[in-house]
C-alpha positions, 0 to 999 in steps of 0.5 A: 500500500505504501508503494502504491501511494508513492507512485500515485504521488509521483503521477500527481507531481508529473501531471502538475508539471506537464500542465504547467509546461503546456500552460507556458507554451500556450501563453508564451506568444502573448507574453512577449519573449524579450519582456519576459526574459527581462523580467526574469533575468535582468536587474532593476534599473537604479534610481538615478538622482540628477539636478532639478530640471534634468531627467534620467531614464533607462535607454537600454538594458540586458547588455553584458558588461557594457564599457565605453560608448560612442555615437557614430556619424549615423547618430546611433550609439555604439557600445563596447559590450565586453562581456559578450565580446562584441560591438553592438549598435543601439538606435532610438528610431522613434526618439522617445528616449529609449533604444528600440533597435539593437544590432551587432556591428562586430563580434568575436572581439576579445573583451573590447573596452573602448571604441572611437570613430576616426576617418571612416573607421572604428578603432577598438581597444582590446587587451592585446592591442587595437583592432580597426573595423570598417563597414564599407557598404553601410549595412551596419555590419563591419565586414572588414577588420584589421589587427593594428596592434596585437603584442601588448602585455595582457593581465593586470590592468587589461583595458586599452583606451584608444583616442586620436589627437587633432593631428591624426596621431593615435593614442592608447593607454596601457595600464600597469600589471600590478598594484605597484611594482617595477614593470619589465615592459616599458609600455606598461603604465603609459599612454602610447602614441603612434604616427597615425591610424596604421599604428606606425612609429610606436613610442611612449607619449607619457609614463608613470600613469598607473591606469589611465583608463579614461582619455579625452581630447579637449574640443577647443585646445586639443589637449589630452585629458586623462583619468588615472586610478591610484594604487591600493592598500594605503588606507581609505584616503591615500593616494588620491585618484587623479585627473591630468592634462597629459603632456608629451614626454612627461613622467607622472611618477608611478610607482615611486610617487602618486598624485604628484606628492605622495611618496610610495612607501615601497618604491619611493623614498626621499625626493621620489616626487621631485619634478613629478607633475601635479594633477589638474584635480585630485579625486577621492581615493578609490573612486575609480574614475573611468570615462570622461567627456566634455559637454559639447551639446546644446540642450543642457543649460548654458552654465554646463556648456564646455564642462567635463563629466567623469564616471566614477566606477566605485571602490573595492579597497575601502572600508566605506564604499565611495564613487558609483556616480557621475560628477561634473567639473565646471570649466572655463576653457581648460581651467576649473572654475569650481570643485567637482560636483555630484551630477548623477547619483543613486547607484550606491545605497549609502545605508547598506553600502551596496551598489546596484550599478557601476558607471563606466562610459560617457557620451554626449548624443546628437540630442544633447543628452548625456549617456552613461553605461553601467557594466554591473547591471548591463544598462545604459542611462540617458540624462536629458534636460527637458527643463523645469 
């Protein structure tokens, strides 16, 4: 009798499971596969706090580790989707502030981090170097690719950021292999420069930058600006992270000196910071400043025009988390006219110390809005100014 009851219970369970499966198959067409997958697997958007008059909304979700972003000449947003090893294109065809089309521009790219459009081609930074992508027929697919550089040392800080100077020379930032050490490869902890898009004439442009993840060229002066991530394991507040105007031929101190004034306890010593350039702005330690962009749009209020925005990815080596936000540096040309100001916050819950997202890349759209990638939640936000 006990055995018979057991088989009856098995039959009931199997029947319930079969009914559930049949019900799912019947209702699935009406639920919408994409929306249902988003509900099941995607994290909820963060509540992004912005100044009065501004509006933050979710532009895209469901991405895998989106890093740097850039608008192409077609007005679409190109995304280095590092977690998916590809470049995707997002289009807001009805201009409602949310992407309604997503296509793959190039795939099988190992952990792409940055991308920049230059003279008709896209240049993508990958751990081992730089890849050039070309869409000859305008069909939205890169049918040509050329590996320009493939011998960078990998491991450690492996993101590679590509940028171009106004004269056409190409720049690539190459982070250190470690927290603090003497490097065996002279290209580590540098910004490299090349004669042009063919990547010839390799040399060091600037050294002593531990991890200059963000590069941007000032739209008026043509100067190279960079964010730099300082070393860890010196406590909550040392050394600062930094914002530099990077000059050709200079040594910014790492590993012996940090932020122009902090002598390293292991690799420094008396006089270690002698003649080391000071940063333009010192950033709270462990904020992890990554992407930066000058506001060149027209839709923000006039006092924002020409200002710099920086994405703080957030801390790990700190007793109380910091960062996880986008800040604004008011500028008068190349000179700060104020302190760093919080612009977009909400990714960090200060009460719990938990972060729902981590800002990475920034781009100003043709619509004048500021776009922000979040590689933790796989989302992209759009911050606009519809007014009060």
